[in-house]
C-alpha positions, 0 to 999 in steps of 0.5 A, a space after each residue: 486482521 482480515 484475510 478475505 480473498 487477498 491471500 495475506 493478512 491485512 494489518 490496520 496501520 498508518 504508514 506514510 505512502 507516496 503514489 505516483 501515477 504515469 503522467 502526473 506531475 506531483 505525487 499523492 502523499 497520504 497514509 495507508 489505512 491497512 497494509 499487507 504483503 500484497 497491497 494496502 488501502 488508502 482513504 482519499 477524497 479524490 479517487 484514482 481509477 481502477 487499473 491505474 498503474 502506480 509507482 509507490 514509496 512506503 515509509 516503514 520505520 527507517 526504511 523506504 520500500 519501493 514497489 509498483 502497484 495497480 489500483 484494484 478497488 475504488 470507493 468514491 470519496 472514501 478511498 482506493 485498494 492498491 495491489 502490489 504488482 512488482 517488488 524486489 525480494 529485499 523490499 518484500 522481506 523488509 515489509 514482511 519483517 515490519 508486518 510481523 513485528 506489527 502483528 506480534 503481541 506486546 
């Protein structure tokens, strides 16, 4: 886990995610490399530009969390950091419960 300047713990985990940018015909389907309450990182060969707004679908267990985000970092041919900019309270709670369970010792 890594707090750095993000304000919430990141958990290294692969979660299916679908990213849809404005004007693109088909979504990008990939997985997170890490995930937190404030955003996530995805490893991708073809990067998105910093500032790109995104509609996001995260598949956490049996639940789909819908959110809006923005690309905040770009590591060429490696990946993108994405920050959540808008999320419904119930989706935020689902994500918080999911992350808590993932961090809990077995």
